[in-house]
LUMLO-137954 format. One record per residue: residue number from 1; residue in three letters; y, z, x of N, C-alpha, C in turn. Coordinates in steps of 0.1 Angstrom, whole numbers, plus 2048, in hexadecimal, padded with zeros to 3 digits. Example, Ala and Ser with C-alpha at 12.3 -4.5 7.8 and 13.67 -1.06 7.14 Angstrom:
BEGIN
+-----+------+------+------+------+-------+-------+-------+------+------+------+
|  nr | rest | n.yy | n.zz | n.xx | ca.yy | ca.zz | ca.xx | c.yy | c.zz | c.xx |
+-----+------+------+------+------+-------+-------+-------+------+------+------+
|   1 |  Ala |  7C7 |  84E |  884 |   7D3 |   84E |   87B |  7DF |  84E |  884 |
|   2 |  Ser |  7EA |  847 |  880 |   7F5 |   847 |   889 |  800 |  84F |  881 |
+-----+------+------+------+------+-------+-------+-------+------+------+------+
***
This chain:
BEGIN
+-----+------+------+------+------+-------+-------+-------+------+------+------+
|  nr | rest | n.yy | n.zz | n.xx | ca.yy | ca.zz | ca.xx | c.yy | c.zz | c.xx |
+-----+------+------+------+------+-------+-------+-------+------+------+------+
|   1 |  Met |  D8C |  BCB |  77D |   D80 |   BC5 |   775 |  D73 |  BC6 |  77E |
|   2 |  Ala |  D68 |  BC8 |  777 |   D5B |   BCA |   77E |  D56 |  BBB |  781 |
|   3 |  Asp |  D4C |  BBC |  78A |   D46 |   BB0 |   78F |  D36 |  BB2 |  78B |
|   4 |  Arg |  D2F |  BA7 |  78A |   D20 |   BA8 |   787 |  D18 |  B9E |  790 |
|   5 |  Leu |  D0C |  BA2 |  791 |   D01 |   B9C |   798 |  CF6 |  B97 |  78E |
|   6 |  Leu |  CF1 |  B8B |  78E |   CE5 |   B88 |   787 |  CDA |  B87 |  791 |
|   7 |  Phe |  CD0 |  B8F |  78F |   CC5 |   B8E |   799 |  CB6 |  B8F |  793 |
|   8 |  Ser |  CAD |  B8B |  79B |   C9F |   B8D |   796 |  C97 |  B97 |  79E |
|   9 |  Lys |  C8D |  B9D |  798 |   C85 |   BA7 |   79E |  C76 |  BA4 |  79B |
|  10 |  Thr |  C70 |  B9E |  7A5 |   C62 |   B9A |   7A2 |  C59 |  B9E |  7AD |
|  11 |  Gly |  C4C |  B9B |  7AD |   C42 |   B9E |   7B7 |  C41 |  BAD |  7B9 |
|  12 |  Arg |  C41 |  BB2 |  7C5 |   C40 |   BC0 |   7C9 |  C4B |  BC7 |  7C5 |
|  13 |  Ala |  C56 |  BC1 |  7C5 |   C63 |   BC8 |   7C2 |  C64 |  BCE |  7B4 |
|  14 |  Lys |  C5B |  BC9 |  7AB |   C5B |   BCE |   79D |  C57 |  BDD |  79C |
|  15 |  Tyr |  C50 |  BE2 |  7A8 |   C4D |   BF0 |   7A8 |  C58 |  BF9 |  7AF |
|  16 |  Ile |  C63 |  BF3 |  7B2 |   C6E |   BFC |   7B7 |  C74 |  C02 |  7AB |
|  17 |  Ser |  C76 |  C10 |  7AB |   C7C |   C17 |   7A0 |  C8B |  C14 |  79F |
|  18 |  His |  C90 |  C19 |  793 |   C9E |   C15 |   791 |  CA7 |  C1C |  79B |
|  19 |  Leu |  CA5 |  C29 |  79F |   CAD |   C30 |   7A8 |  CAB |  C2A |  7B6 |
|  20 |  Asp |  CA0 |  C26 |  7BA |   C9D |   C1F |   7C7 |  CA5 |  C12 |  7C8 |
|  21 |  Leu |  CA5 |  C0B |  7BC |   CAB |   BFE |   7BC |  CB9 |  BFF |  7BD |
|  22 |  Met |  CBF |  C0A |  7B7 |   CCE |   C0C |   7B9 |  CD1 |  C10 |  7C8 |
|  23 |  Arg |  CC8 |  C16 |  7CE |   CCA |   C1A |   7DD |  CC9 |  C0D |  7E6 |
|  24 |  Thr |  CBF |  C04 |  7E2 |   CBC |   BF9 |   7E9 |  CC8 |  BF0 |  7E8 |
|  25 |  Phe |  CCF |  BEE |  7DD |   CDB |   BE6 |   7DC |  CE7 |  BED |  7E3 |
|  26 |  Gln |  CE8 |  BF9 |  7E3 |   CF4 |   BFF |   7EB |  CF2 |  BFD |  7F9 |
|  27 |  Arg |  CE5 |  BFE |  7FE |   CE2 |   BFB |   80D |  CE4 |  BEC |  810 |
|  28 |  Ala |  CE0 |  BE4 |  806 |   CE1 |   BD5 |   809 |  CF1 |  BD1 |  809 |
|  29 |  Phe |  CF9 |  BD6 |  801 |   D07 |   BD3 |   802 |  D0D |  BD7 |  810 |
|  30 |  Phe |  D09 |  BE2 |  814 |   D0D |   BE8 |   822 |  D09 |  BDF |  82D |
|  31 |  Arg |  CFB |  BDB |  82C |   CF6 |   BD3 |   838 |  CFB |  BC6 |  838 |
|  32 |  Ser |  CFF |  BC0 |  82C |   D04 |   BB2 |   82B |  D13 |  BB1 |  82E |
|  33 |  Gly |  D1A |  BBD |  82F |   D28 |   BBD |   832 |  D30 |  BBA |  826 |
|  34 |  Ile |  D2A |  BBB |  81A |   D32 |   BB9 |   80E |  D38 |  BC6 |  809 |
|  35 |  Gln |  D45 |  BC7 |  808 |   D4C |   BD2 |   804 |  D4D |  BD4 |  7F5 |
|  36 |  Ile |  D49 |  BDF |  7F0 |   D49 |   BE2 |   7E2 |  D51 |  BEF |  7DF |
|  37 |  Arg |  D54 |  BF1 |  7D2 |   D5B |   BFD |   7CF |  D52 |  C09 |  7CF |
|  38 |  His |  D57 |  C15 |  7D3 |   D51 |   C20 |   7D4 |  D56 |  C2A |  7C9 |
|  39 |  Thr |  D4D |  C35 |  7C6 |   D52 |   C3F |   7BD |  D5B |  C48 |  7C4 |
|  40 |  Glu |  D63 |  C4F |  7BB |   D6C |   C58 |   7C0 |  D67 |  C66 |  7C1 |
|  41 |  Gly |  D6D |  C6F |  7C8 |   D69 |   C7D |   7C9 |  D66 |  C81 |  7D7 |
|  42 |  Phe |  D5F |  C8E |  7D9 |   D5B |   C93 |   7E5 |  D51 |  C8B |  7ED |
|  43 |  Asn |  D49 |  C85 |  7E5 |   D3D |   C7D |   7EB |  D3C |  C70 |  7E6 |
|  44 |  Pro |  D47 |  C67 |  7EA |   D46 |   C5A |   7E5 |  D3B |  C51 |  7E8 |
|  45 |  His |  D35 |  C48 |  7E0 |   D2A |   C40 |   7E4 |  D2C |  C32 |  7DC |
|  46 |  Pro |  D26 |  C28 |  7E2 |   D27 |   C1A |   7DB |  D24 |  C1B |  7CC |
|  47 |  Phe |  D2D |  C15 |  7C4 |   D2A |   C15 |   7B6 |  D23 |  C08 |  7B2 |
|  48 |  Val |  D16 |  C0A |  7AC |   D0E |   BFF |   7A6 |  D08 |  C04 |  79A |
|  49 |  Ser |  D07 |  BFC |  790 |   D01 |   C00 |   783 |  CF9 |  BF4 |  77E |
|  50 |  Ile |  CEC |  BF7 |  779 |   CE3 |   BED |   775 |  CE2 |  BEE |  766 |
|  51 |  Ala |  CE5 |  BE3 |  75F |   CE3 |   BE3 |   750 |  CD6 |  BE3 |  74C |
|  52 |  Leu |  CD1 |  BEB |  743 |   CC4 |   BEB |   73E |  CB9 |  BED |  748 |
|  53 |  Pro |  CB9 |  BF8 |  750 |   CAF |   BFA |   75B |  CA1 |  BF6 |  757 |
|  54 |  Leu |  C9A |  BEF |  75E |   C8B |   BEB |   75C |  C82 |  BF7 |  75E |
|  55 |  Ser |  C78 |  BF7 |  756 |   C6D |   C01 |   759 |  C65 |  BFC |  766 |
|  56 |  Val |  C60 |  C06 |  76D |   C58 |   C03 |   779 |  C4D |  BFA |  776 |
|  57 |  Gly |  C4B |  BF0 |  77D |   C40 |   BE6 |   77B |  C43 |  BDB |  773 |
|  58 |  Tyr |  C50 |  BD9 |  76D |   C54 |   BCE |   766 |  C5B |  BC4 |  76F |
|  59 |  Ser |  C59 |  BB8 |  76D |   C61 |   BAD |   775 |  C6C |  BA8 |  76C |
|  60 |  Ser |  C75 |  BA1 |  772 |   C81 |   B9B |   76B |  C87 |  B90 |  773 |
|  61 |  Gln |  C8D |  B87 |  76C |   C95 |   B7C |   772 |  CA3 |  B7D |  76D |
|  62 |  Cys |  CA8 |  B88 |  767 |   CB5 |   B88 |   762 |  CBB |  B96 |  762 |
|  63 |  Glu |  CB9 |  B9D |  76D |   CC0 |   BAA |   76E |  CCF |  BA9 |  772 |
|  64 |  Ile |  CD6 |  BB2 |  76C |   CE4 |   BB2 |   76E |  CE9 |  BBF |  774 |
|  65 |  Leu |  CF0 |  BBD |  780 |   CF6 |   BC9 |   786 |  D05 |  BC8 |  786 |
|  66 |  Glu |  D0C |  BD4 |  784 |   D1A |   BD4 |   783 |  D1F |  BDB |  78F |
|  67 |  Phe |  D29 |  BD7 |  795 |   D30 |   BDD |   7A1 |  D3E |  BD9 |  7A2 |
|  68 |  Gly |  D45 |  BDC |  7AD |   D53 |   BD7 |   7B0 |  D54 |  BD2 |  7BC |
|  69 |  Leu |  D56 |  BC4 |  7BD |   D57 |   BBD |   7CA |  D66 |  BBF |  7D0 |
|  70 |  Val |  D65 |  BC5 |  7DC |   D73 |   BC9 |   7E2 |  D77 |  BBE |  7ED |
|  71 |  Gly |  D6C |  BBA |  7F5 |   D70 |   BB0 |   7FE |  D63 |  BAD |  807 |
|  72 |  Gly |  D65 |  BA5 |  811 |   D5A |   BA2 |   81A |  D52 |  B96 |  816 |
|  73 |  Ala |  D54 |  B91 |  80A |   D4C |   B85 |   806 |  D52 |  B80 |  7F8 |
|  74 |  Ser |  D51 |  B73 |  7F6 |   D55 |   B6D |   7E9 |  D49 |  B6D |  7DF |
|  75 |  Tyr |  D4C |  B6A |  7D3 |   D42 |   B6A |   7C8 |  D36 |  B60 |  7CD |
|  76 |  Glu |  D3B |  B55 |  7D3 |   D31 |   B4B |   7D7 |  D27 |  B4F |  7E3 |
|  77 |  Glu |  D2E |  B58 |  7EC |   D25 |   B5C |   7F7 |  D1D |  B68 |  7F4 |
|  78 |  Val |  D1F |  B70 |  7EB |   D18 |   B7C |   7E8 |  D09 |  B7A |  7E6 |
|  79 |  Pro |  D04 |  B71 |  7DE |   CF6 |   B6F |   7DB |  CED |  B6E |  7E7 |
|  80 |  Ala |  CF1 |  B64 |  7EF |   CE9 |   B62 |   7FC |  CE9 |  B6E |  805 |
|  81 |  Arg |  CF5 |  B73 |  807 |   CF7 |   B7E |   811 |  CF0 |  B8A |  80D |
|  82 |  Leu |  CF0 |  B8D |  800 |   CEA |   B9A |   7FB |  CDA |  B97 |  7FA |
|  83 |  Thr |  CD6 |  B8C |  7F6 |   CC7 |   B89 |   7F5 |  CC1 |  B8B |  803 |
|  84 |  Ala |  CC8 |  B87 |  80E |   CC3 |   B88 |   81B |  CC1 |  B97 |  81F |
|  85 |  Ala |  CC7 |  B9F |  819 |   CC7 |   BAD |   81C |  CBD |  BB6 |  813 |
|  86 |  Met |  CB7 |  BAE |  80A |   CAE |   BB4 |   800 |  CA0 |  BB4 |  803 |
|  87 |  Pro |  C97 |  BBC |  7FE |   C89 |   BBB |   800 |  C83 |  BAF |  7F8 |
|  88 |  Glu |  C78 |  BAC |  7FD |   C71 |   BA1 |   7F6 |  C6F |  BA2 |  7E6 |
|  89 |  Gly |  C73 |  B98 |  7DE |   C72 |   B99 |   7D0 |  C7F |  B9C |  7C9 |
|  90 |  Ile |  C89 |  B9F |  7D0 |   C97 |   BA0 |   7C9 |  CA0 |  B95 |  7CF |
|  91 |  Val |  CA4 |  B8D |  7C6 |   CAC |   B80 |   7C8 |  CB8 |  B81 |  7C0 |
|  92 |  Ile |  CC4 |  B80 |  7C6 |   CD1 |   B7F |   7BF |  CD4 |  B70 |  7BC |
|  93 |  His |  CD6 |  B6E |  7AF |   CD9 |   B60 |   7AB |  CE7 |  B5D |  7A9 |
|  94 |  Ser |  CEF |  B66 |  7A5 |   CFD |   B63 |   7A3 |  D06 |  B6F |  7A3 |
|  95 |  Cys |  D13 |  B6E |  7A7 |   D1C |   B79 |   7A7 |  D28 |  B74 |  7A0 |
|  96 |  Tyr |  D2E |  B7C |  797 |   D39 |   B77 |   78F |  D41 |  B83 |  788 |
|  97 |  Pro |  D4D |  B80 |  783 |   D54 |   B8C |   77D |  D4F |  B8E |  76F |
|  98 |  Ala |  D4E |  B9C |  76B |   D49 |   B9F |   75F |  D53 |  B9C |  753 |
|  99 |  Gln |  D4F |  B95 |  749 |   D58 |   B91 |   73F |  D55 |  B99 |  731 |
| 100 |  Arg |  D49 |  B9D |  730 |   D45 |   BA3 |   723 |  D40 |  BB1 |  726 |
| 101 |  Pro |  D42 |  BBA |  71C |   D3C |   BC8 |   71E |  D2E |  BC8 |  71D |
| 102 |  Val |  D27 |  BD2 |  724 |   D19 |   BD2 |   723 |  D13 |  BD6 |  715 |
| 103 |  Lys |  D1C |  BDC |  70D |   D17 |   BE0 |   700 |  D14 |  BD3 |  6F7 |
| 104 |  Glu |  D19 |  BC7 |  6FB |   D16 |   BBB |   6F4 |  D08 |  BB4 |  6F8 |
| 105 |  Leu |  D02 |  BBB |  702 |   CF4 |   BB7 |   706 |  CEB |  BBE |  6FC |
| 106 |  Ser |  CE7 |  BB7 |  6F1 |   CE0 |   BBE |   6E6 |  CD1 |  BBA |  6E4 |
| 107 |  Arg |  CCD |  BAF |  6EC |   CBF |   BAB |   6EA |  CB8 |  BA7 |  6F8 |
| 108 |  Val |  CAB |  BA8 |  6F8 |   CA5 |   BA5 |   705 |  C99 |  B9D |  702 |
| 109 |  Asn |  C96 |  B92 |  70A |   C8A |   B8A |   708 |  C80 |  B8E |  712 |
| 110 |  Tyr |  C75 |  B93 |  70D |   C69 |   B96 |   716 |  C5E |  B8D |  714 |
| 111 |  Ile |  C56 |  B8C |  71F |   C49 |   B85 |   71F |  C3F |  B8F |  721 |
| 112 |  Ile |  C35 |  B92 |  718 |   C2C |   B9C |   719 |  C1F |  B95 |  71A |
| 113 |  Asn |  C18 |  B96 |  725 |   C0B |   B8E |   728 |  BFF |  B97 |  728 |
| 114 |  Met |  BF7 |  B96 |  71F |   BEA |   B9E |   71F |  BDE |  B97 |  723 |
| 115 |  Glu |  BD7 |  B9C |  72D |   BCC |   B95 |   733 |  BBF |  B9C |  730 |
| 116 |  Tyr |  BB4 |  B94 |  72E |   BA6 |   B9A |   72B |  B9E |  B93 |  736 |
| 117 |  Glu |  B98 |  B9C |  73E |   B8E |   B97 |   749 |  B83 |  B8F |  744 |
| 118 |  Glu |  B7D |  B93 |  738 |   B71 |   B8C |   733 |  B74 |  B83 |  728 |
| 119 |  Gly |  B81 |  B7E |  726 |   B84 |   B75 |   71D |  B8B |  B7C |  711 |
| 120 |  Arg |  B94 |  B76 |  70B |   B9C |   B7C |   6FF |  B93 |  B7D |  6F3 |
| 121 |  Pro |  B92 |  B89 |  6ED |   B8B |   B8A |   6E1 |  B91 |  B81 |  6D6 |
| 122 |  Leu |  B89 |  B7A |  6CE |   B8E |   B70 |   6C4 |  B97 |  B76 |  6BA |
| 123 |  Glu |  B95 |  B83 |  6B7 |   B9C |   B8A |   6AC |  BAA |  B8F |  6B1 |
| 124 |  Ala |  BAC |  B8E |  6BF |   BB9 |   B96 |   6C5 |  BC4 |  B8E |  6BF |
| 125 |  Glu |  BC5 |  B82 |  6BF |   BD2 |   B7A |   6BB |  BD5 |  B7E |  6AD |
| 126 |  Thr |  BCB |  B7E |  6A3 |   BCE |   B82 |   696 |  BD2 |  B90 |  694 |
| 127 |  Ala |  BCC |  B99 |  69D |   BD0 |   BA7 |   69C |  BDE |  BAA |  6A0 |
| 128 |  Leu |  BE2 |  BA4 |  6AB |   BEF |   BA6 |   6AF |  BF9 |  BA0 |  6A6 |
| 129 |  Ser |  BF7 |  B94 |  6A1 |   C00 |   B8D |   697 |  C01 |  B96 |  68A |
| 130 |  Arg |  BF6 |  B9B |  686 |   BF5 |   BA4 |   67A |  BFE |  BB1 |  67D |
| 131 |  Leu |  BFD |  BB6 |  689 |   C04 |   BC2 |   68C |  C13 |  BC0 |  68C |
| 132 |  Leu |  C18 |  BB5 |  692 |   C26 |   BB2 |   693 |  C2C |  BAC |  686 |
| 133 |  Gly |  C23 |  BA8 |  67D |   C26 |   BA3 |   670 |  C29 |  BAD |  665 |
| 134 |  Gln |  C26 |  BBA |  669 |   C28 |   BC4 |   65F |  C37 |  BC6 |  65C |
| 135 |  Glu |  C39 |  BCD |  650 |   C47 |   BD0 |   64D |  C4C |  BDC |  654 |
| 136 |  Ser |  C43 |  BE5 |  659 |   C47 |   BF0 |   661 |  C3B |  BF3 |  66B |
| 137 |  Leu |  C3F |  BF8 |  676 |   C35 |   BFD |   680 |  C3C |  C09 |  688 |
| 138 |  Val |  C38 |  C15 |  682 |   C3F |   C21 |   688 |  C34 |  C27 |  692 |
| 139 |  Val |  C3B |  C29 |  69E |   C33 |   C2F |   6AA |  C3B |  C3C |  6AF |
| 140 |  Arg |  C34 |  C44 |  6B6 |   C3A |   C4E |   6BD |  C3F |  C4A |  6CB |
| 141 |  Lys |  C4B |  C4F |  6CE |   C51 |   C4C |   6DB |  C56 |  C58 |  6E1 |
| 142 |  Lys |  C54 |  C59 |  6EE |   C58 |   C65 |   6F6 |  C67 |  C67 |  6F5 |
| 143 |  Ser |  C6C |  C73 |  6F3 |   C7A |   C75 |   6F2 |  C7F |  C83 |  6F9 |
| 144 |  Lys |  C87 |  C82 |  703 |   C8C |   C8F |   709 |  C95 |  C97 |  6FF |
| 145 |  Lys |  C9B |  C90 |  6F6 |   CA5 |   C96 |   6ED |  C9D |  C9E |  6E1 |
| 146 |  Ala |  C92 |  C99 |  6DD |   C8A |   C9F |   6D2 |  C84 |  CAB |  6D6 |
| 147 |  Lys |  C84 |  CB5 |  6CD |   C7E |   CC2 |   6D1 |  C6F |  CC1 |  6D3 |
| 148 |  Ala |  C68 |  CB7 |  6CB |   C5A |   CB6 |   6CB |  C56 |  CAE |  6D8 |
| 149 |  Gly |  C5F |  CA8 |  6DF |   C5D |   C9F |   6EA |  C5A |  C91 |  6E7 |
| 150 |  Phe |  C5B |  C8E |  6DB |   C59 |   C7F |   6D6 |  C61 |  C7E |  6C9 |
| 151 |  Thr |  C63 |  C71 |  6C6 |   C69 |   C6D |   6BA |  C62 |  C61 |  6B5 |
| 152 |  Glu |  C64 |  C5E |  6A8 |   C5D |   C53 |   6A1 |  C67 |  C47 |  6A0 |
| 153 |  Val |  C62 |  C3B |  6A3 |   C6B |   C30 |   6A2 |  C63 |  C24 |  69B |
| 154 |  Asp |  C6A |  C1C |  693 |   C64 |   C11 |   68D |  C67 |  C04 |  695 |
| 155 |  Leu |  C5D |  BFE |  69B |   C5E |   BF3 |   6A4 |  C63 |  BE7 |  69D |
| 156 |  Ile |  C5F |  BE4 |  691 |   C62 |   BD7 |   68B |  C71 |  BD4 |  68A |
| 157 |  Pro |  C7A |  BDC |  686 |   C88 |   BD9 |   685 |  C8E |  BD6 |  694 |
| 158 |  Leu |  C86 |  BDB |  69E |   C8B |   BD8 |   6AC |  C86 |  BCC |  6B2 |
| 159 |  Ile |  C7D |  BC4 |  6AB |   C78 |   BB8 |   6B0 |  C7F |  BAC |  6A8 |
| 160 |  His |  C88 |  BA5 |  6AF |   C90 |   B9B |   6A9 |  C87 |  B8E |  6A7 |
| 161 |  Ser |  C7E |  B8B |  6B0 |   C76 |   B7F |   6AE |  C6A |  B80 |  6B8 |
| 162 |  Trp |  C5F |  B79 |  6B5 |   C54 |   B79 |   6BE |  C4C |  B6C |  6BC |
| 163 |  Asn |  C45 |  B69 |  6C7 |   C3C |   B5D |   6C6 |  C2F |  B60 |  6CF |
| 164 |  Leu |  C24 |  B5D |  6C9 |   C18 |   B61 |   6D1 |  C10 |  B55 |  6D5 |
| 165 |  Glu |  C0C |  B54 |  6E2 |   C05 |   B48 |   6E7 |  BF8 |  B4D |  6ED |
| 166 |  Val |  BED |  B47 |  6EB |   BDF |   B4D |   6F0 |  BD8 |  B42 |  6F8 |
| 167 |  Gln |  BD1 |  B47 |  702 |   BC8 |   B3E |   70B |  BBB |  B45 |  70B |
| 168 |  Arg |  BB2 |  B41 |  712 |   BA4 |   B45 |   712 |  BA3 |  B53 |  716 |
| 169 |  Asp |  BAC |  B58 |  720 |   BAB |   B66 |   724 |  BB8 |  B6E |  724 |
| 170 |  Thr |  BC2 |  B68 |  71C |   BCF |   B6F |   71B |  BD5 |  B6D |  70E |
| 171 |  Met |  BDF |  B77 |  70A |   BE8 |   B76 |   6FF |  BF5 |  B78 |  705 |
| 172 |  Thr |  BFF |  B6F |  702 |   C0D |   B70 |   707 |  C17 |  B71 |  6FC |
| 173 |  Leu |  C1D |  B7D |  6FB |   C27 |   B7F |   6F1 |  C35 |  B7D |  6F5 |
| 174 |  Asp |  C3C |  B74 |  6F0 |   C4A |   B70 |   6F3 |  C52 |  B77 |  6E9 |
| 175 |  Ala |  C5A |  B82 |  6EC |   C61 |   B8A |   6E1 |  C6F |  B8C |  6E6 |
| 176 |  Val |  C78 |  B8D |  6DC |   C85 |   B90 |   6DE |  C87 |  B9E |  6D6 |
| 177 |  Leu |  C8A |  BA8 |  6E0 |   C8A |   BB6 |   6DA |  C99 |  BBB |  6DB |
| 178 |  Ala |  C9B |  BC6 |  6D3 |   CA8 |   BCD |   6D4 |  CAA |  BD3 |  6E2 |
| 179 |  Ala |  CB6 |  BD1 |  6E8 |   CB8 |   BD6 |   6F6 |  CBD |  BE5 |  6F7 |
| 180 |  Gln |  CC5 |  BE9 |  6ED |   CCB |   BF6 |   6EF |  CD1 |  BFB |  6E1 |
| 181 |  Asn |  CD1 |  C09 |  6E1 |   CD7 |   C0F |   6D5 |  CD1 |  C0C |  6C8 |
| 182 |  Pro |  CC4 |  C0D |  6C5 |   CB9 |   C10 |   6CF |  CB3 |  C04 |  6D5 |
| 183 |  Gly |  CAD |  C05 |  6E1 |   CA6 |   BFA |   6E7 |  C96 |  BFC |  6E5 |
| 184 |  Leu |  C90 |  BF1 |  6E7 |   C81 |   BF1 |   6E5 |  C7A |  BED |  6F2 |
| 185 |  Asn |  C73 |  BF7 |  6F8 |   C6B |   BF4 |   704 |  C5E |  BED |  6FF |
| 186 |  Pro |  C5B |  BE1 |  705 |   C4F |   BDA |   700 |  C43 |  BE1 |  703 |
| 187 |  Glu |  C42 |  BEC |  70B |   C37 |   BF3 |   70C |  C32 |  BFA |  700 |
| 188 |  Leu |  C3C |  BFD |  6F6 |   C38 |   C02 |   6EA |  C30 |  BF9 |  6E1 |
| 189 |  Ile |  C33 |  BEC |  6E3 |   C2B |   BE1 |   6DB |  C1C |  BE1 |  6E1 |
| 190 |  Arg |  C1C |  BE2 |  6ED |   C0E |   BE2 |   6F3 |  C06 |  BEE |  6F0 |
| 191 |  Ala |  C0D |  BF9 |  6F0 |   C06 |   C07 |   6EC |  C03 |  C07 |  6DD |
| 192 |  Ala |  C0B |  C02 |  6D4 |   C07 |   C00 |   6C7 |  BFC |  BF7 |  6C3 |
| 193 |  Phe |  BFB |  BEC |  6CA |   BF0 |   BE3 |   6C9 |  BE3 |  BEA |  6CD |
| 194 |  Cys |  BE3 |  BF0 |  6D9 |   BD7 |   BF7 |   6DE |  BD3 |  C03 |  6D6 |
| 195 |  Glu |  BDC |  C09 |  6D0 |   BD9 |   C15 |   6C8 |  BD4 |  C10 |  6BA |
| 196 |  Thr |  BD9 |  C06 |  6B6 |   BD4 |   C00 |   6A8 |  BC6 |  BFA |  6AA |
| 197 |  Tyr |  BC5 |  BF2 |  6B4 |   BB8 |   BEA |   6B7 |  BB3 |  BEE |  6C4 |
| 198 |  Pro |  BAD |  BFA |  6C6 |   BA7 |   BFF |   6D3 |  B9D |  BF5 |  6D9 |
| 199 |  Asp |  B96 |  BEE |  6D0 |   B8B |   BE6 |   6D5 |  B91 |  BD9 |  6DB |
| 200 |  Leu |  B9E |  BD6 |  6D8 |   BA4 |   BC9 |   6DD |  BAE |  BCB |  6E8 |
| 201 |  Gln |  BAD |  BD7 |  6EF |   BB6 |   BDA |   6FA |  BB5 |  BD0 |  706 |
| 202 |  Pro |  BC0 |  BCB |  70A |   BBF |   BC2 |   715 |  BBD |  BCA |  722 |
| 203 |  Asp |  BB7 |  BC3 |  72C |   BB4 |   BC9 |   739 |  BC0 |  BCB |  741 |
| 204 |  Phe |  BCA |  BC3 |  740 |   BD6 |   BC3 |   749 |  BE2 |  BBD |  741 |
| 205 |  Val |  BED |  BC3 |  742 |   BF9 |   BBF |   73B |  C05 |  BBE |  744 |
| 206 |  Thr |  C0D |  BB4 |  744 |   C18 |   BB3 |   74C |  C25 |  BB0 |  742 |
| 207 |  Phe |  C30 |  BB5 |  747 |   C3D |   BB4 |   73F |  C47 |  BAD |  748 |
| 208 |  His |  C4D |  BA2 |  743 |   C57 |   B9B |   74A |  C64 |  B99 |  741 |
| 209 |  Arg |  C6F |  B9D |  746 |   C7C |   B9B |   73F |  C81 |  B8D |  742 |
| 210 |  Arg |  C82 |  B84 |  738 |   C86 |   B76 |   73B |  C94 |  B74 |  739 |
| 211 |  Ala |  C9A |  B7B |  72F |   CA9 |   B78 |   72C |  CAE |  B85 |  725 |
| 212 |  Val |  CBC |  B88 |  727 |   CC3 |   B91 |   721 |  CCD |  B8A |  718 |
| 213 |  Leu |  CCF |  B8E |  70C |   CD6 |   B86 |   701 |  CE0 |  B8F |  6FA |
| 214 |  Asp |  CEA |  B88 |  6F5 |   CF3 |   B8F |   6EB |  CEE |  B8F |  6DD |
| 215 |  Gly |  CF6 |  B93 |  6D4 |   CF2 |   B94 |   6C6 |  CEF |  B87 |  6BF |
| 216 |  Glu |  CF5 |  B7C |  6C5 |   CF2 |   B6F |   6BF |  CE6 |  B68 |  6C6 |
| 217 |  Gly |  CE0 |  B6F |  6CF |   CD4 |   B69 |   6D6 |  CD8 |  B60 |  6E1 |
| 218 |  Lys |  CE4 |  B61 |  6E6 |   CE9 |   B59 |   6F2 |  CE9 |  B61 |  6FF |
| 219 |  Glu |  CE6 |  B5B |  70A |   CE5 |   B62 |   716 |  CF1 |  B6B |  719 |
| 220 |  Phe |  CEF |  B78 |  71D |   CFA |   B80 |   721 |  CFC |  B81 |  730 |
| 221 |  Arg |  D09 |  B7F |  733 |   D0C |   B80 |   742 |  D18 |  B88 |  744 |
+-----+------+------+------+------+-------+-------+-------+------+------+------+
***
């Protein structure tokens, strides 16, 4: 049976790429003396797998890493020992046996924060609400499989719910999106808004993954 970690990735750590993050975990397990399962073959290496890898620059409080605990520490000991071997911004919150397949992770809750240096345009809230309230919102998405290099996707069926809050200089979109098969990268929402309303483009946008959910909207672990 596989084991899992729940960890957060914030601050400067959000700029660590997926491959570098995998290497970081492999080294951290070694430095902390926590023994984990290795791959088989001529060049075995520590097996770690991260569900739904984050895009570079995104922060998260609910990342899940799958591995195989062999020895050297108990579930209770792993979080503190592994966090001590991690760079700033990566914190391990819990370690536990995997009970559910990753394919049941079907939704993701993102917080998308749009900032305006000179104050939020008054029409921005109405414009974004109108965009997400459409019956269909088809955009182009890069695709390595498509001959043209891109494919078209309708965002609306992939947005399960959303709520918009505004302040003087920000708009904050709290959205539950499809996680996989297919999943929706929240960057596509930002891009669609900026393309549709170029005069309302925010000066700075951040993406934060707040929760990973199953098909019933309950936390996935």
